[in-house]
C-alpha positions in Angstrom: -31.2 -11.3 9.5 -30.3 -15.1 9.9 -31.5 -17.2 13.0 -30.4 -20.4 14.5 -31.8 -22.4 17.3 -29.4 -22.9 20.0 -30.1 -24.9 23.0 -28.9 -24.4 27.0 -29.3 -26.5 30.2 -31.1 -24.9 32.8 -28.3 -23.5 34.7 -26.6 -21.7 31.8 -29.9 -20.4 30.7 -30.9 -19.0 34.4 -27.3 -17.5 34.6 -27.5 -15.6 31.3 -31.2 -14.2 31.6 -30.3 -13.0 35.0 -26.9 -11.6 33.4 -29.3 -9.6 30.5 -31.4 -8.4 33.4 -28.8 -7.1 35.2 -27.1 -5.3 32.0 -30.9 -4.1 30.6 -29.8 -6.0 27.7 -31.8 -8.8 26.2 -30.8 -12.3 24.9 -30.0 -10.7 21.1 -27.6 -8.5 22.1 -25.5 -10.2 24.8 -25.6 -13.1 21.7 -24.2 -10.2 19.5 -21.9 -9.3 22.0 -20.3 -13.0 22.6 -19.9 -13.6 19.4 -18.1 -10.4 18.3 -15.7 -11.5 21.2 -15.1 -14.8 20.0 -14.3 -13.2 16.4 -12.0 -11.0 17.5 -10.3 -13.5 20.3 -9.8 -15.8 17.0 -8.5 -12.6 14.4 -11.7 -13.0 12.2 -13.1 -9.5 11.6 -16.7 -8.5 12.6 -17.2 -5.8 10.2 -16.8 -5.4 5.9 -14.3 -2.6 6.1 -12.0 -4.6 8.5 -12.4 -7.6 6.2 -10.9 -5.4 3.3 -8.2 -4.1 4.9 -7.2 -7.7 6.2 -7.8 -9.2 2.8 -5.6 -6.8 1.2 -2.7 -7.0 3.4 0.0 -5.3 5.7 1.1 -3.4 2.8 -2.4 -1.8 2.1 -2.3 2.1 1.6 -5.4 3.9 2.8 -5.5 6.5 0.2 -7.8 9.8 1.4 -10.4 10.9 -0.8 -11.6 14.8 0.1 -14.4 16.0 1.9 -16.2 18.1 0.2 -16.8 18.6 -3.7 -14.7 21.7 -4.2 -11.5 20.4 -2.5 -11.7 18.0 -5.5 -12.6 20.7 -7.9 -9.3 23.2 -7.2 -6.9 20.0 -8.2 -7.9 18.5 -11.3 -6.8 15.1 -13.1 -4.4 16.2 -15.6 -5.6 15.8 -19.2 -3.6 13.7 -21.9 -1.9 15.7 -24.6 -3.3 16.2 -28.1 -1.3 15.5 -31.1 -1.8 17.7 -33.9 -3.7 15.9 -37.1 -1.0 15.8 -39.5 -2.0 18.4 -42.8 -2.8 17.6 -45.9 -1.0 19.2 -49.1 -2.8 20.4 -52.0 -1.4 18.1 -55.0 1.4 19.9 -57.0 0.9 21.6 -60.5 1.0 18.9 -63.9 4.2 18.8 -65.1 2.8 19.7 -68.6 2.4 23.1 -67.6 5.1 25.6 -68.8 5.6 28.5 -66.4 4.5 32.2 -67.9 7.5 34.1 -70.2 9.3 36.5 -68.4 8.3 40.1 -69.8 11.1 41.8 -71.5 12.7 44.6 -70.3 13.0 47.3 -73.1 
């Protein structure tokens, strides 16, 4: 966690120390709460999910994913249709071959 150094006058530090003791919190917890409230006051997101929703805009749709894997398997995604491959025909007989003569009927 990144740290920064801040300075308070003696009266402010005494008041913060008393508040921390009354609420059974340490200074870091008081600072976290104060800065979170300050960001909320100015409309700034404090969590990643909130920041992503805000950056997507008001019209963003939230899609719920199935909770368990069995629900996801019940409705598989449609597969694309496959077109059959073209059929290759055998080459035609050469034109030089004459058909066999028909048998004569007596």
